[in-house]
Backbone as ProteinMPNN parsed JSONL, in Angstrom:
{"seq_chain_A": "XXXXXXXXXXXXXXXXXXXXXXXXXXXXXXXXXXXXXXXXXXXXXXXXXXXXXXXXXXXXXXXXXXXXXXXXXXXXXXXXXXXXXXXXXXXXXXXXXXXXXXXXXXXXXXXXXXXXXXXXXXXXXXXXXXXXXXXXX", "coords_chain_A": {"N_chain_A": [[21.305, 25.329, 43.235], [18.998, 24.283, 40.919], [18.453, 21.105, 39.43], [17.995, 18.642, 36.805], [17.302, 15.19, 36.38], [17.511, 11.968, 34.812], [15.582, 9.132, 35.498], [15.157, 5.693, 35.378], [12.903, 3.196, 35.961], [13.436, -0.017, 35.973], [12.649, -3.026, 33.978], [12.488, -5.166, 35.883], [11.734, -3.885, 38.255], [9.19, -2.973, 37.57], [7.904, -5.43, 36.974], [8.019, -6.653, 39.492], [6.32, -5.119, 40.995], [7.199, -2.778, 42.276], [7.131, -0.12, 41.612], [5.484, 1.943, 42.763], [6.506, 2.028, 45.406], [9.194, 2.807, 44.956], [8.85, 5.246, 43.589], [7.575, 6.631, 45.636], [9.635, 6.923, 47.501], [11.314, 8.647, 46.125], [9.628, 10.882, 45.774], [9.296, 11.59, 48.421], [11.51, 13.019, 49.199], [12.305, 16.156, 50.261], [11.727, 18.981, 48.319], [12.22, 17.792, 45.857], [10.761, 17.148, 42.698], [8.534, 15.557, 40.352], [9.046, 15.876, 37.003], [8.26, 14.747, 34.651], [6.722, 11.704, 33.594], [6.489, 8.429, 32.412], [5.214, 5.346, 31.251], [6.701, 2.889, 29.366], [7.721, 0.653, 26.706], [10.948, -0.029, 25.786], [12.596, 0.608, 22.736], [15.059, -0.984, 20.651], [16.787, 0.855, 19.307], [16.659, 3.141, 20.921], [17.772, 2.147, 23.277], [20.335, 1.525, 22.321], [21.359, 4.083, 21.856], [21.299, 5.077, 24.472], [23.006, 3.328, 25.896], [25.422, 3.541, 24.546], [28.128, 3.925, 25.256], [28.864, 1.492, 26.234], [29.03, -0.386, 24.259], [30.309, -3.354, 22.877], [31.263, -4.344, 25.25], [31.172, -7.172, 27.5], [28.735, -7.344, 28.91], [26.923, -5.885, 27.461], [25.021, -6.803, 25.375], [23.33, -8.637, 26.904], [22.33, -6.713, 28.679], [20.912, -4.89, 27.03], [18.998, -6.662, 26.05], [17.67, -7.379, 28.461], [16.686, -4.823, 29.241], [14.814, -4.376, 27.281], [12.924, -6.24, 27.779], [10.485, -5.848, 28.964], [8.035, -3.416, 30.12], [9.234, -0.171, 31.169], [9.464, 2.461, 33.592], [9.908, 5.683, 32.826], [11.269, 8.645, 34.068], [11.516, 12.125, 34.897], [13.272, 13.778, 37.291], [13.356, 16.571, 39.351], [15.191, 19.111, 41.096], [17.136, 20.445, 43.897], [20.499, 19.481, 43.855], [19.819, 17.014, 42.743], [20.832, 15.063, 40.999], [23.1, 13.888, 42.262], [21.787, 13.183, 44.639], [19.715, 11.347, 43.914], [21.27, 9.289, 42.914], [22.544, 8.49, 45.258], [20.328, 7.659, 46.768], [19.575, 5.519, 45.193], [21.711, 3.647, 45.395], [24.647, 1.444, 45.168], [25.364, -0.57, 42.221], [25.65, -3.34, 42.773], [23.621, -5.218, 44.738], [24.307, -6.397, 47.174], [26.381, -4.879, 48.117], [25.091, -2.517, 48.473], [23.78, -0.136, 50.717], [21.494, -0.751, 53.426], [18.323, 0.796, 53.276], [18.78, 2.133, 50.942], [17.483, 1.98, 47.593], [18.37, -0.225, 46.012], [19.677, -1.632, 48.028], [17.582, -2.374, 49.707], [15.764, -3.723, 48.019], [17.069, -4.98, 45.9], [18.268, -7.874, 44.131], [19.95, -9.259, 42.302], [22.904, -8.326, 40.496], [22.746, -7.85, 37.716], [20.049, -7.36, 37.13], [18.93, -4.639, 38.321], [16.924, -2.907, 39.196], [16.791, 0.037, 38.938], [17.791, 2.93, 37.095], [19.837, 5.771, 37.285], [20.926, 8.913, 36.24], [24.426, 9.588, 36.131], [25.816, 11.969, 36.286], [25.643, 15.552, 35.798], [26.113, 16.09, 33.111], [25.652, 13.602, 31.889], [22.956, 13.346, 32.564], [21.812, 15.435, 31.078], [22.342, 14.542, 28.441], [20.991, 12.037, 28.45], [18.349, 12.777, 29.041], [17.627, 14.044, 26.683], [17.427, 11.877, 25.002], [15.317, 10.322, 26.084], [13.258, 12.107, 26.722], [12.769, 14.1, 24.546], [11.229, 16.352, 24.016], [11.324, 18.082, 26.151], [12.11, 21.292, 27.369]], "CA_chain_A": [[20.958, 25.32, 41.824], [18.104, 23.179, 40.587], [18.908, 20.207, 38.369], [17.101, 17.585, 36.323], [17.973, 13.921, 36.127], [16.693, 10.88, 34.284], [15.478, 7.907, 36.279], [14.421, 4.605, 34.728], [12.546, 2.042, 36.783], [13.703, -1.071, 34.997], [11.601, -4.052, 33.878], [12.321, -5.962, 37.099], [10.976, -3.066, 39.214], [7.792, -2.996, 37.119], [7.416, -6.802, 37.156], [7.912, -6.974, 40.916], [5.357, -4.242, 41.643], [7.917, -1.849, 43.153], [7.084, 1.243, 41.067], [4.928, 2.855, 43.765], [7.455, 2.135, 46.522], [10.359, 3.582, 44.526], [8.393, 6.62, 43.356], [7.308, 7.215, 46.946], [10.92, 7.319, 48.105], [11.791, 9.828, 45.393], [8.733, 11.998, 46.082], [9.405, 11.945, 49.84], [12.622, 13.935, 49.402], [11.855, 17.546, 50.245], [12.245, 19.808, 47.239], [12.281, 17.098, 44.576], [9.472, 17.0, 42.033], [8.515, 14.806, 39.104], [8.808, 16.765, 35.872], [7.629, 13.936, 33.606], [6.667, 10.286, 33.948], [5.871, 7.682, 31.32], [5.409, 3.904, 31.15], [6.95, 2.549, 27.963], [8.633, -0.432, 26.364], [12.033, 0.63, 25.065], [13.036, 0.058, 21.457], [16.502, -1.23, 20.608], [17.54, 2.052, 18.921], [16.745, 3.993, 22.109], [18.743, 1.523, 24.181], [21.661, 1.671, 21.722], [21.8, 5.453, 22.145], [21.477, 5.225, 25.908], [24.141, 2.522, 26.365], [26.457, 3.594, 23.506], [29.47, 3.821, 25.845], [29.117, 0.112, 26.649], [29.091, -1.273, 23.092], [31.492, -4.201, 22.84], [31.539, -4.936, 26.567], [30.476, -8.459, 27.609], [27.391, -7.221, 29.476], [26.096, -5.006, 26.628], [23.861, -7.482, 24.77], [22.366, -9.033, 27.941], [21.699, -5.51, 29.242], [19.919, -4.419, 26.058], [17.923, -7.67, 26.064], [16.922, -7.196, 29.704], [15.975, -3.543, 29.258], [13.705, -4.423, 26.322], [12.121, -7.418, 28.122], [9.189, -5.444, 29.509], [7.933, -1.969, 30.26], [9.979, 0.593, 32.166], [8.909, 3.773, 33.895], [10.914, 6.731, 32.618], [10.832, 9.866, 34.716], [12.408, 13.251, 35.11], [13.196, 14.265, 38.665], [13.933, 17.91, 39.403], [15.413, 19.657, 42.424], [18.497, 20.763, 44.329], [21.45, 18.363, 43.925], [19.037, 15.804, 42.491], [21.648, 14.032, 40.34], [23.831, 13.222, 43.339], [20.848, 12.641, 45.617], [19.049, 10.144, 43.403], [22.289, 8.232, 42.868], [22.727, 8.015, 46.641], [19.104, 6.935, 47.112], [19.582, 4.297, 44.396], [22.698, 2.707, 45.925], [25.525, 0.826, 44.17], [24.785, -1.585, 41.335], [25.63, -4.628, 43.463], [22.708, -5.074, 45.875], [24.951, -6.831, 48.411], [27.196, -3.745, 48.557], [24.217, -1.359, 48.696], [23.384, 0.054, 52.106], [20.069, -0.791, 53.765], [17.735, 2.124, 53.15], [18.833, 2.5, 49.529], [16.544, 1.183, 46.795], [18.99, -1.513, 45.692], [19.97, -2.314, 49.284], [16.351, -2.93, 50.266], [14.968, -4.534, 47.099], [17.88, -5.611, 44.872], [18.563, -9.289, 44.307], [21.133, -9.597, 41.504], [23.524, -7.142, 39.908], [22.312, -7.608, 36.33], [18.703, -6.77, 37.171], [19.145, -3.833, 39.519], [15.745, -2.096, 39.507], [16.712, 1.472, 38.672], [18.915, 3.676, 36.512], [19.842, 7.205, 37.558], [22.058, 9.575, 35.591], [25.571, 9.664, 37.048], [26.393, 13.313, 36.306], [24.783, 16.531, 35.113], [26.325, 15.926, 31.67], [24.907, 12.393, 31.499], [21.528, 13.646, 32.687], [21.428, 16.247, 29.92], [22.356, 13.662, 27.255], [19.962, 11.014, 28.582], [17.029, 13.404, 28.963], [17.357, 14.296, 25.268], [17.061, 10.6, 24.396], [14.05, 9.82, 26.6], [12.249, 13.177, 26.757], [13.311, 15.132, 23.639], [10.369, 17.53, 23.974], [11.52, 18.967, 27.305], [12.961, 22.457, 27.065]], "C_chain_A": [[20.119, 24.083, 41.511], [18.646, 22.398, 39.396], [17.747, 19.321, 37.922], [17.927, 16.328, 36.147], [16.983, 12.928, 35.545], [16.734, 9.712, 35.256], [14.674, 6.915, 35.446], [14.153, 3.533, 35.77], [12.502, 0.875, 35.81], [12.616, -2.151, 34.995], [11.415, -4.895, 35.14], [11.555, -5.19, 38.168], [9.498, -3.072, 38.861], [7.187, -4.373, 37.37], [7.155, -7.137, 38.618], [6.95, -6.06, 41.671], [5.991, -3.237, 42.598], [7.859, -0.396, 42.685], [6.586, 2.235, 42.117], [5.87, 3.089, 44.925], [8.639, 3.028, 46.152], [9.971, 5.03, 44.263], [8.127, 7.339, 44.673], [8.58, 7.689, 47.627], [11.469, 8.572, 47.435], [10.939, 11.038, 45.771], [8.861, 12.468, 47.529], [10.556, 12.914, 50.114], [12.13, 15.37, 49.241], [12.516, 18.305, 49.098], [12.374, 19.114, 45.902], [10.877, 16.967, 44.003], [9.632, 16.145, 40.779], [8.156, 15.762, 37.978], [8.135, 16.064, 34.712], [7.687, 12.488, 34.062], [5.925, 9.554, 32.841], [6.21, 6.2, 31.419], [5.604, 3.583, 29.678], [7.839, 1.316, 27.846], [9.69, 0.165, 25.445], [12.411, -0.136, 23.8], [14.558, -0.08, 21.47], [17.281, 0.038, 20.249], [17.679, 3.036, 20.086], [17.795, 3.449, 23.07], [20.163, 1.628, 23.634], [22.213, 3.07, 21.948], [22.165, 5.594, 23.625], [22.735, 4.516, 26.41], [25.314, 2.522, 25.383], [27.862, 3.412, 24.075], [29.846, 2.392, 26.228], [29.183, -0.879, 25.48], [30.402, -2.044, 23.113], [31.862, -4.824, 24.177], [30.704, -6.198, 26.725], [29.034, -8.348, 28.123], [26.43, -6.439, 28.583], [24.848, -5.705, 26.089], [22.873, -7.976, 25.826], [21.638, -7.836, 28.555], [20.611, -4.983, 28.317], [18.726, -5.38, 26.022], [17.049, -7.516, 27.308], [16.079, -5.924, 29.675], [14.82, -3.489, 28.257], [12.737, -5.568, 26.634], [10.735, -7.087, 28.674], [9.164, -3.951, 29.683], [8.841, -1.424, 31.358], [9.168, 1.853, 32.467], [10.056, 4.762, 33.766], [10.393, 7.999, 33.282], [11.942, 10.89, 34.794], [12.181, 13.704, 36.536], [13.955, 15.587, 38.704], [14.129, 18.343, 40.842], [16.87, 19.945, 42.706], [19.329, 19.489, 44.463], [20.785, 17.011, 43.644], [19.851, 14.703, 41.82], [22.38, 13.218, 41.403], [22.883, 12.531, 44.314], [20.156, 11.374, 45.154], [20.04, 8.993, 43.309], [22.512, 7.643, 44.264], [21.53, 7.188, 47.092], [19.053, 5.577, 46.409], [20.507, 3.245, 45.002], [23.534, 2.098, 44.815], [24.825, -0.284, 43.386], [24.653, -2.943, 42.01], [24.74, -4.512, 44.706], [23.292, -5.531, 47.208], [25.795, -5.697, 48.995], [26.344, -2.516, 48.896], [23.752, -1.316, 50.15], [21.886, -0.179, 52.297], [19.527, 0.643, 53.767], [17.817, 2.654, 51.738], [17.863, 1.58, 48.77], [17.139, -0.195, 46.495], [19.323, -2.309, 46.952], [18.742, -2.983, 49.878], [15.659, -3.921, 49.339], [15.778, -5.295, 46.049], [18.156, -7.072, 45.183], [19.812, -9.706, 43.55], [21.634, -8.338, 40.801], [22.971, -6.829, 38.53], [20.94, -6.958, 36.261], [18.638, -5.947, 38.448], [18.132, -2.706, 39.713], [15.683, -0.696, 38.933], [17.978, 1.98, 37.993], [18.736, 5.126, 36.926], [21.085, 7.802, 36.908], [23.184, 9.784, 36.588], [26.255, 11.021, 37.108], [25.41, 14.262, 35.629], [24.894, 16.384, 33.605], [25.571, 14.699, 31.154], [23.407, 12.654, 31.541], [21.051, 14.44, 31.472], [21.335, 15.392, 28.66], [21.193, 12.676, 27.294], [18.552, 11.6, 28.486], [16.656, 13.7, 27.514], [16.922, 13.024, 24.548], [15.633, 10.214, 24.8], [12.931, 10.85, 26.609], [12.708, 14.329, 25.865], [12.473, 16.407, 23.609], [10.542, 18.477, 25.148], [12.457, 20.108, 26.923], [14.134, 22.537, 27.999]], "O_chain_A": [[20.52, 22.961, 41.822], [19.225, 22.97, 38.473], [16.691, 19.258, 38.552], [19.108, 16.391, 35.807], [15.775, 13.033, 35.758], [17.793, 9.352, 35.77], [13.637, 7.261, 34.881], [15.084, 3.021, 36.391], [11.636, 0.802, 34.938], [11.77, -2.193, 35.889], [10.293, -5.301, 35.44], [10.792, -5.794, 38.922], [8.646, -3.165, 39.744], [6.087, -4.48, 37.913], [6.185, -7.823, 38.942], [6.784, -6.218, 42.881], [5.393, -2.882, 43.614], [8.477, 0.472, 43.301], [7.218, 3.269, 42.331], [6.023, 4.221, 45.384], [9.041, 3.894, 46.929], [10.685, 5.945, 44.671], [8.425, 8.526, 44.805], [8.592, 8.745, 48.26], [12.022, 9.45, 48.097], [11.477, 12.108, 46.058], [8.566, 13.625, 47.83], [10.573, 13.565, 51.159], [11.599, 15.738, 48.194], [13.736, 18.262, 48.941], [12.617, 19.778, 44.894], [9.921, 16.706, 44.733], [10.725, 16.028, 40.223], [7.093, 16.382, 37.993], [7.506, 16.711, 33.875], [8.577, 12.093, 34.814], [4.87, 9.996, 32.387], [7.365, 5.839, 31.644], [4.783, 3.955, 28.84], [8.6, 0.984, 28.755], [9.36, 0.794, 24.439], [12.529, -1.361, 23.805], [15.251, 0.62, 22.208], [18.34, 0.282, 20.829], [18.711, 3.693, 20.219], [18.606, 4.202, 23.608], [21.104, 1.804, 24.408], [23.406, 3.231, 22.205], [23.203, 6.156, 23.975], [23.45, 5.049, 27.258], [26.118, 1.59, 25.391], [28.706, 2.796, 23.425], [31.01, 2.109, 26.515], [29.37, -2.077, 25.692], [31.469, -1.472, 23.336], [32.686, -5.737, 24.229], [29.625, -6.291, 26.139], [28.2, -9.191, 27.79], [25.246, -6.335, 28.902], [23.732, -5.241, 26.326], [21.672, -7.758, 25.668], [20.464, -7.936, 28.909], [19.51, -4.666, 28.768], [17.576, -4.944, 25.968], [15.822, -7.523, 27.21], [14.903, -5.942, 30.038], [13.94, -2.638, 28.38], [11.83, -5.841, 25.847], [9.904, -7.982, 28.827], [10.162, -3.278, 29.423], [9.167, -2.109, 32.328], [8.301, 2.251, 31.69], [11.044, 4.691, 34.498], [9.239, 8.386, 33.094], [13.129, 10.568, 34.76], [11.053, 13.98, 36.945], [15.053, 15.705, 38.16], [13.335, 17.991, 41.715], [17.735, 19.719, 41.86], [18.907, 18.532, 45.112], [21.149, 15.995, 44.237], [19.587, 13.523, 42.048], [22.28, 11.991, 41.429], [23.153, 11.416, 44.762], [20.025, 10.423, 45.925], [19.69, 7.847, 43.592], [22.652, 6.43, 44.416], [21.691, 6.143, 47.723], [18.548, 4.603, 46.967], [20.129, 2.079, 45.111], [23.18, 2.214, 43.642], [23.83, -0.854, 43.834], [23.643, -3.625, 41.834], [25.079, -3.777, 45.634], [22.827, -5.101, 48.263], [25.911, -5.565, 50.213], [26.828, -1.582, 49.536], [23.381, -2.336, 50.73], [21.093, 0.16, 51.419], [20.201, 1.574, 54.207], [17.032, 3.52, 51.353], [17.48, 0.524, 49.274], [16.482, -1.214, 46.704], [19.255, -3.538, 46.939], [18.85, -4.047, 50.487], [15.03, -4.867, 49.813], [15.235, -6.169, 45.374], [18.265, -7.463, 46.345], [20.65, -10.429, 44.09], [20.87, -7.406, 40.548], [22.749, -5.663, 38.205], [20.702, -6.094, 35.416], [18.335, -6.468, 39.521], [18.441, -1.679, 40.318], [14.621, -0.271, 38.48], [19.084, 1.522, 38.279], [17.622, 5.649, 36.919], [22.176, 7.244, 37.023], [22.941, 10.115, 37.748], [27.181, 11.21, 37.897], [24.465, 13.828, 34.97], [23.903, 16.53, 32.89], [24.93, 14.755, 30.105], [22.674, 12.229, 30.648], [20.0, 14.14, 30.907], [20.372, 15.499, 27.901], [20.492, 12.496, 26.299], [17.66, 10.978, 27.909], [15.481, 13.615, 27.155], [16.143, 13.081, 23.597], [14.833, 9.823, 23.951], [11.76, 10.483, 26.511], [13.003, 15.416, 26.361], [12.978, 17.454, 23.205], [9.969, 19.566, 25.149], [13.463, 19.906, 26.243], [14.951, 23.451, 27.887]]}, "name": "protein", "num_of_chains": 1, "seq": "XXXXXXXXXXXXXXXXXXXXXXXXXXXXXXXXXXXXXXXXXXXXXXXXXXXXXXXXXXXXXXXXXXXXXXXXXXXXXXXXXXXXXXXXXXXXXXXXXXXXXXXXXXXXXXXXXXXXXXXXXXXXXXXXXXXXXXXXX"}
């Protein structure tokens, strides 16, 4: 069954010139395609919707500040088991715990600035895609 997921290449990925490398890894997976791609600077209201479940947590404000610190690349990736697959390709949030070969394992430096966001479930993907790409059917 084909799925869609949201991927955000965070400001540190853009600043460090890793967009092409990360997109290449996603595109190299057989059967996955890019359904939409956009470079944008995120507004606070978008970030508040996206991170609503984290309001009140100690990392919330620094996260919102970081995510609005520069442009991000927002994309829709489509394909078989893409939600699970992109999460695996991304690796755990902590780059030290991330396996070599994963995006965070190869390029991550600190946990707070971790290069990439990928939806963690089909339900999250559906919710997040409505926030970032409301025009998609």
